[in-house]
N, C-alpha and C positions, 0 to 999 in steps of 0.2 A: 504494500500500500504506500501511498504518498505521505509526506510529512503532515499535510493538512488532515488526512484521514486519521492518522495517529493522534493528532491533537484532539479531534472530535471524540474519538474513542476514549481518550484519556479524560476528557471533561465528563462524559457520561459515566465512566467508571467512578470518578471522584464523587459525582452527584448521587449515583445510585448505591454503589458498594460502600462508600465511606461517608456518605451524607454530609459532605463538606460544601455543598452549594445550597442555593435557595431558589425560590421561584423567580425572583427578579434577575438573578444571575443567569439562570437557565434561559429565560426569555431574551436576555441580552445576547447570549451566544446564538440562539435561534435567529434573532434579528440580523446579526452579522452574517450568518450563513445564507441569508436571502440575497446578499450582494454577490453577483457572479464572479467578482474579482477576488472574493475571500475564499481561500483554500481550506482554512480551518480556524477554530477558536476554542479556547479553553479557559477555565478558571485558573488563577495562579495566586501566589502569595499564601496567606494564611487561610484562605477560603472564607466561607460564611459572609460573603458580601465584600470580599477584598477587591480584586480587580481581575480583568480578563485580558488575555493577550490574543491577538489575531495575526494570521499569516495571509497575506494577499499577493496576487500576481503583480508584477511590475507593470504599470500602465504604459503601453506603447504610445509615444508622443507622435 
């Protein structure tokens, strides 16, 4: 799989298996993933509403 896919799998594992996410963070990840330039997104930091990191394609100028 791609780095973006691994990021997504990691987020959902943290959210479901370790319960370190919340509804707002999950919605933010889902919102990022609606952008076709975003390859992946996941919660990072301490969890529980910390922050999200996203990976996107370089935009061709």
